[in-house]
C-alpha positions, 0 to 999 in steps of 0.5 A, spaced: 801 770 280 804 775 285 800 777 292 799 783 295 797 784 303 795 791 305 796 793 312 796 800 312 791 805 315 791 809 322 787 803 326 782 809 329 777 803 332 783 800 336 785 807 339 789 808 344 793 801 343 794 803 335 797 809 337 804 805 339 802 799 334 799 797 327 793 794 328 795 788 323 800 786 329 795 785 334 793 778 336 788 774 333 788 768 338 795 766 339 798 769 333 799 776 329 793 778 325 798 779 319 800 772 319 793 770 317 793 773 310 800 771 308 799 764 310 793 764 306 797 766 300 802 761 301 797 756 301 794 758 295 801 757 291 803 764 292 810 765 293 812 772 292 808 777 296 809 785 297 806 788 304 804 795 304 804 799 310 805 806 313 810 808 318 810 802 322 814 798 316 820 797 321 815 793 326 813 789 320 820 788 318 822 785 325 817 781 325 816 778 318 823 779 315 824 776 308 817 772 310 821 765 309 818 762 316 811 763 313 813 760 306 813 766 302 818 771 299 816 778 302 818 785 300 815 791 303 812 798 300 810 804 304 804 808 304 804 815 307 797 817 311 790 814 310 789 815 302 785 809 301 785 801 299 786 803 292 792 808 293 795 803 298 795 797 292 798 802 287 804 803 292 806 795 290 806 797 283 813 797 282 814 790 285 809 786 282 808 790 275 807 786 269 804 780 273 797 778 275 796 779 282 791 777 288 790 782 294 788 781 301 786 786 306 791 785 312 785 784 317 781 779 313 781 771 315 779 766 311 777 759 313 778 755 306 784 755 301 783 760 296 787 756 291 781 754 287 780 761 286 787 763 284 786 757 279 780 760 276 783 767 275 789 764 271 784 760 267 780 766 266 786 770 263 784 777 264 780 782 268 778 781 275 775 776 280 772 778 287 770 773 293 763 774 295 760 771 302 753 770 304 751 774 310 745 776 314 742 783 312 744 786 318 752 785 317 751 786 309 750 794 311 757 794 314 760 792 307 760 793 299 754 789 297 754 785 290 748 785 286 748 779 282 744 776 276 745 770 271 752 769 274 754 776 273 756 782 277 751 788 276 754 793 281 757 794 288 754 798 293 758 801 299 755 800 305 748 801 303 742 802 308 738 797 304 742 792 301 740 789 294 743 782 296 746 778 302 752 777 298 758 782 300 765 783 298 770 780 302 777 783 302 780 779 297 781 781 290 784 778 283 786 783 278 790 783 271 796 788 271 791 793 268 789 795 275 794 800 276 792 804 270 785 804 272 787 806 279 791 812 276 784 814 273 780 815 279 779 821 283 778 821 291 771 820 294 768 824 299 772 822 304 778 823 300 780 816 299 781 812 292 776 807 293 777 799 291 770 799 289 771 804 284 776 800 281 772 794 281 766 797 278 771 799 272 772 792 271 764 790 272 762 796 267 767 792 262 764 786 263 771 783 265 769 781 273 767 774 275 766 772 282 766 766 287 762 765 293 766 762 299 763 756 303 767 756 309 767 762 314 770 769 313 771 775 318 775 781 318 778 783 324 778 790 323 774 792 329 775 790 337 768 786 336 770 783 330 777 781 332 774 778 338 770 774 334 776 772 329 780 770 335 774 765 337 773 762 330 781 761 330 781 758 336 775 753 335 778 751 328 785 749 332 781 745 337 781 749 343 776 748 348 773 753 352 771 752 360 767 756 364 
C-alpha cells in the first residue's frame, strides 16, 4: 500500500501569513504541520508516500527532502490552483497507480496509530474504507457526516445544518486503485471543485465502503482556532505543563 498526503489549497483562513508560506508548513506546537500526517503513515507501515501541493512545492522539498528523516520515501506531485480534494488526489495517480492507497489530508492530526485500519483494509481487499470520529452536534456541522445503520454507511452529507448522526468523516481515506477511474467520472460541484465526498458516495452506492471509528483524539488544523487546539493537544501528548 502507498500513501498520499494532500497539502495544497490556498490557506485563505490563515491570510495574510499564507500569502508567503503554505498552511501545512505552519507550526503545530513545535513542528511543521505536515510532519504529522507523514509520521502517521510511517507508523502505519507505509513507506512510499506522495505529497501533493501547489506553487510552494519547492518549500516542501527544502524541508522534507526525500522523506528519509521521517521514515518514508517521499515523492512530489503538483496541483494547480484550488480544484478540490479529489482533483488533488488525481495528481498522484502516476506515482501510485496499481496499488491500494491511504490518503491523509495534510492538516489532519491523529493521536492513535492507524496500522489496524490499514490491516483491515488489506484484508478487505477491494473497495474503500473511511475513518469516522464521534463529535458534538455543533462540531458535526463543520464536516461530512456519515449516516450509519447496521454497521454500514448509508451516505455522507457535507456540512449539514441538521446532522443525522454524531459520526463525522475524518481526513483519512483508504481506496483500491479504481479510485482514479471514479474521479474521472466526477463533475465539479457548485463551488467548482471535485469533491471527495462524491468519490466516497460512489463506493457507498456500490456497497464496497467500510469504516472504522477512532478511539483516540483527532483534530484538523485547518483554521487558526483548530490549529491552536491541535498545538495544545500535541503539547499535552508530549507531557508539556502549562503555567500561568
